[in-house]
C-alpha positions in Angstrom: -16.0 -10.1 -5.2 -19.1 -8.7 -3.6 -21.4 -11.0 -1.7 -24.8 -10.5 -0.1 -24.5 -8.1 2.8 -24.8 -9.4 6.4 -25.5 -7.5 9.5 -22.4 -7.1 11.6 -20.9 -4.9 14.2 -17.4 -3.7 15.0 -16.3 -3.5 18.6 -13.2 -3.3 20.7 -12.0 -6.9 21.4 -12.8 -8.1 24.9 -10.9 -10.8 26.8 -13.5 -13.4 25.7 -12.9 -12.5 22.0 -9.2 -13.0 22.1 -9.3 -16.8 22.4 -11.4 -16.9 19.2 -8.7 -15.1 17.2 -6.3 -18.1 16.9 -8.6 -20.4 14.9 -9.9 -17.4 12.9 -6.3 -16.4 12.0 -5.5 -20.0 10.9 -8.6 -20.3 8.8 -8.1 -16.8 7.3 -4.6 -17.5 6.2 -5.4 -20.8 4.5 -3.7 -20.6 1.1 -1.4 -17.9 2.2 0.7 -19.9 4.7 4.0 -18.4 3.4 3.0 -15.1 5.0 1.6 -16.5 8.3 2.2 -18.5 11.4 0.9 -22.0 10.9 1.0 -23.6 14.3 -1.7 -22.7 16.9 0.9 -22.2 19.7 2.8 -19.7 17.5 -0.5 -17.9 16.6 -1.4 -17.7 20.3 2.0 -16.2 21.1 1.4 -13.7 18.2 -2.0 -12.7 19.5 -0.6 -12.2 23.0 2.1 -10.0 21.5 -0.5 -8.0 19.6 -2.5 -7.5 22.9 0.7 -6.4 24.7 1.6 -3.9 22.0 -1.8 -2.1 22.1 -4.7 -3.6 23.9 -7.0 -0.8 22.8 -6.2 -1.2 19.1 -7.7 -4.7 18.6 -11.2 -4.6 17.1 -13.4 -7.5 16.1 -16.3 -7.9 13.6 -19.2 -9.9 14.9 -22.1 -11.5 13.0 -24.8 -12.7 15.4 -22.3 -12.8 18.3 -19.7 -14.8 16.3 -16.3 -13.2 15.7 -15.7 -13.3 11.9 -12.8 -10.9 11.6 -10.4 -8.8 13.5 -7.9 -6.0 13.0 -4.9 -5.4 15.3 -3.6 -1.8 15.2 -0.7 -0.4 17.2 -0.7 3.3 18.1 2.6 2.9 19.9 4.7 1.9 16.9 7.9 3.8 16.0 8.5 3.4 12.2 12.2 3.4 11.5 11.4 4.1 7.8 9.1 7.1 8.6 11.3 8.2 11.5 8.2 8.8 13.7 5.4 7.2 15.6 2.8 5.8 13.2 -0.3 3.7 13.5 0.8 0.2 12.5 -1.8 -2.2 11.2 -0.1 -5.5 12.2 -3.0 -7.8 11.2 -6.4 -7.9 9.6 -8.2 -11.2 9.0 -11.7 -11.9 7.8 -13.1 -15.5 7.5 -13.2 -16.4 3.9 -17.0 -16.9 3.9 -17.5 -13.4 5.1 -15.2 -11.6 2.6 -16.6 -9.2 0.1 -19.3 -8.0 2.5 -17.7 -4.8 3.7 -16.4 -6.3 6.9 -12.7 -5.7 6.1 -13.4 -2.1 5.1 -15.3 -1.5 8.3 -12.5 -3.0 10.4 -9.9 -0.8 8.6 -12.2 2.3 9.0 -12.3 1.7 12.7 -8.6 1.1 13.3 -7.7 4.2 11.2 -10.2 6.3 13.2 -8.5 4.9 16.3 -5.1 6.1 15.1 -6.5 9.6 14.4 -8.1 9.6 17.9 -4.5 9.0 19.2 -3.2 12.0 17.3 -1.3 10.0 14.6 -0.8 11.3 11.1 0.4 8.2 9.2 -0.7 4.6 9.1 1.7 1.8 8.0 1.4 -1.8 7.1 3.4 -4.6 5.4 1.8 -7.1 3.0 3.1 -10.1 1.1 4.2 -9.2 -2.4 2.0 -12.0 -3.9 -1.1 -11.3 -1.8 -2.7 -9.6 -4.7 -6.2 -9.4 -3.1 -4.8 -7.6 0.0 -2.7 -5.3 -2.1 -5.7 -4.2 -4.1 -7.8 -3.8 -0.9 -5.2 -1.5 0.7 -4.8 0.5 -2.5 -8.6 1.1 -2.6 -8.4 2.4 0.9 -5.8 4.9 -0.2 -2.6 3.2 0.9 0.4 3.6 -1.4 3.5 1.4 -1.8 6.6 2.9 -0.2 9.3 0.2 -0.4 9.9 -3.5 -0.2 12.0 -5.8 2.0 12.4 -9.3 0.7 8.8 -10.4 -0.1 7.1 -7.8 2.1 5.8 -4.6 0.6 5.5 -1.6 2.9 2.4 0.6 2.4 1.5 3.9 4.0 -1.5 6.1 4.3 -1.6 9.9 5.2 -4.2 10.0 7.9 -4.6 13.8 7.5 -5.4 13.5 3.8 -9.1 12.7 4.5 -10.4 13.6 7.9 -13.2 11.0 7.6 -11.1 8.1 6.7 -11.4 5.9 3.6 -14.6 5.8 1.7 -16.4 2.5 2.3 -17.0 0.9 -1.0 -19.0 -2.0 0.4 
């Protein structure tokens, strides 16, 4: 669903941004709790883990200085299924009221560019099998399904297939 565009910017997450990610995560996963941490302490531990995995790979979307979305990429991830280092998208969340405005696509464009800057050739992510909106979003970006484990679907993207990254569809 497309909504009226808003002016936003994507930037590397600073220390001051990280504390905003816990409430954003909890709000963003409302209705999808079966795929998410639901206690603030668990989310904080998860955000800390994301930061430790790849501090440079966390990007935020801001509207008027307010963090409305984030993506956590990991350029240090070794995929057992791909048998090589890949760019792992561990998390992407956009507040519900800001969805459909191109923010999620812009966040993904930025993290995929980051993976290319790090010399990676493949991006990988896992998505809940009944998270139909996210599945369609990733398909539009060029990800393809490449296996399933329990209720998680693994999706991959060839980062060399398009040197500019996914086409932003707004």
